[in-house]
N, C-alpha and C positions, 0 to 999 in steps of 0.2 A: 106563578102563571106565565110570566115571560119566558122562564126557562123551559116550560112545557111547549110553548109556541116555537122556541128555537129548535128544540128536539124534533118537533113535528115538521118544521120546514126542512131540516137536514134530511130527515127520512124521505120526504117528498122529492128532494133533489137527487138522492141516491136511487130511488125508484125510477125517476125520470131518466137518469143516465143509463140504468140497466135496461129500461124499455127501449131506448134508442139503440143500444148495442144489439139487443135481440132482433129488432126490426132490420138493422143493417146487416146482420150476420149472413143471411142467405146470399146477399150480393157479394160478400167477401169470399165465400167458399165456392162460388160458381167458377168453374174452370174457364179460362180464356184461351184454351188451346183446342185444337181439333177441327177448327173451321177457319175460313178466311174472316178477317175482321176489317172494319172500315179503315181505309188507308193502305191496305195491302193489295199488291198486284197479283193477279192470277198467274200461275206458273205457265211458262211458254210450252211446256211439254204436254199439257192437257189435250186430249183428243177425244173425238166422237166419231160416228160413222154416218155417211150420207145414205140416201134412200137406196143406193145400189150396193150398200155394204162395204164401201171403201172408207178406210180410215182417213180422217182429216183433222188437222190441228184446229183447236178452238180459236187460237190467235188468228189463223187465216180467215176464219168465218167473220171475225169482227171487221175485217176490211180496213179501209182508211177513209178519213173525212167524216166519220160519224162522231157526234159529240156525246151520244148516249147509247149504251148497249143494254137491252132488256133480255136477260137470260132466264128463260122459263123452263123449269124442270117439272115433269109431269108423268103420270102413269099413262102408258100407251094403250092400244086396243087390247081387249080381252082375247086371250088365245083359246078360249072355249066358249060355247054358247052361253050367253048371260041369262040368268033367271028372269022371270017375269017381273020380279020386284026390284030389279037392278036398273038404275037410271043410266041410260046411254050405253055405248059400246066400249067404254074405257074400263079397264080393270079397277082403277082407282076412282071411286065415285066423287070424292072431293075434287079431284082433277077435272072431272067432267063438269061439276057444278061451277067451278072457277072459270070456265071458258067464257061465260057471259062478261065477266070483268075484263078478261084479256082481249076478247073480241072488241070491246069498246076502246081499249087502249090502242090496239093496232089501228083501228079506224081513226082515232084522234091524231095519231102521229104519222099517218101515211104521207109519203112524199116529203118528210122532214129528215134531218140527219140523225135518225134513230134506227138502230139495227135490232131487229127481233130475232133471237136465236132460241128456237123451241127444241127441247131435247126430250124424247120419249124414252122411258125406262120400263122394262118389263118387271114383273113381280119375281125378281131373280132369287129370292130366298125361299120361294114356294116350289114344291114339286107337284106338277099336275097329276091328277089321278090317272093311273095306268102307265105312268112313265117311271122307268127305273133310274134312280139317281137324278141329280140336278145338273142338267146339260149346260145351263148357263154358267155354272161355277166350277164344274168338274172336267168338262171336255175341252180339248184344244179348240181354238178358234178356227183351225183348219179341218176339224173333224166333220164328217158327213152329217151326223145328227145335230151338231151345233149349228152348222150352216143351214140346215133344214128348219129348225125351230126359230132361228133368228130371221131367216127369210120370210117365214110365215108371219112373224110379228111385224116386220116392216110392211109386208103386203097389206095386212089388215089395217095397220095404222095409216098407211098412205090412202087407203080407201076412205077413211074418215076425213082425211084432209081434202081429198077430191070432192067429197060430198059436202064440203064446207062446214062440217061439224067442228073441225079444228081450223081456227081462223088464221093460219100462218101460210105464207107462200111456200115454205119448205119446212120439213121436219128432219131432225137429226136424231141419232140413236146412241144409246149407251147400254149395250147388251149385258155387260158385266155389272152394271150399276156402280161403276168406278167413281162417278162424281159424288155419290152419296154414301158409299160403303167403304170404310177404311179397313185396315187389318183387324181391328178389334171386332168389328161387325161381321167380318167374314168367318172368323173362327179358324179352324184348321184348313189350310190351303191345300187343295187337291193338286197332284203333280201336273195335270193338264191345264191348270189355271194360268200359269205363266207369271210374269213379273207383277209384283205389287208396287205401285208407284208411290212416291212420297206425297203426291198431291191427292191421292185417293181419299174420298170421304170429306174433303175440306169444303165441299159445296152443300153439305148438310149442316145447318146452323147448330152450334154447340148447345143451345138451350132447348132444342127441339127434342122432346121425348119420343116422338113417333118412330117406328121402325124404319120407314123409308123417308119420311120428311117430305112428302109430296102432297100438294104442289108447293113449290117454293120459287120465288121470283127474286133474282138478284139484279140490282141496278148498278151498272159499271160505267166508268168514263170510257171515252173512245179508245184509250190505250189499255183498257182492262183492269183498272183500279177500282176496287170496291168503294163505293161512295157512302154507303149507309148499311145498317143492318138489313138483311133480306126481309122480304114480305113472306110470312110463313104462318102456318097454324090454323088456317081456315078449316073448320070442321062443321060441315053443314048438317050433320046428323046428330050432334050432341044436343042435349036438352038442358038449357036452351042452346040454339046453334052458337058456336064460337066463331065469330067473324072478326078477325084482327085487322083486316085491310079490305079496301074496296077500290073502285075506279078512281075516286077523288084522291086518295092517298098515293096511288101509283102515278097518276097524272102529275101531281105536285112534285114528286121526286124527279120525274123526267124533265119537267119544265124548269126545275131548278138547275139542272145540268145544261139545258139549252140556253139559259140566260147567261151562263159564264162565257167570258171572252174566249175565242179560239186561241189555243196555245200556238206560238210561233214555231214554225218547222225549221 
């Protein structure tokens, strides 16, 4: 009888160990490459565009004297009339639904050393009906058609900001989707695309299975260091809705940075 008990206990221990290994395995095989990780500093070469279509370094936008940077990546205004069942005028409905959270965050930290940088990204992987080819990914940025479609996107998105739908003082733009689309996501590069930068796609979280990964919010220190995993994955249309973060989680992350002593210059 005792021998049977010992055999049974041994089998249980083996099964327990195997179970722990199987549970841990997904964490072991998840790649830790392809996106910025906590503790890493954003590349100085990252750039976006202002409302006038001028290229500007993200590092420059961070300014000086800020203890926290909130970098919000979202889908901008729809470039075609939205259907009656589409919420808001942004092409990404999750980005539109997330604005309530971000509006509260902007209000909470107004007049504090917190810099909000909102970047609107068009649906660069989609070709609008009636358009030949993908102008965002195929044509030179000096090309007439590229300048026209990018100008329209900025104009419509700026109208949403002026109407206060977008709760930010300024909106910046990423017409190629460089912040979220690396070489693998782009596929074959068209001759007119230009240089593919080493930092491209690194602001799309490596665990995010979504095509664009919008909206995503990164919390950075004043000098551009990633302080935590980004806030991502809010899907308001799934059943049930998938809400991974809200105002309180974002507020706590920013307050934690503000509580840290200012580094000596």
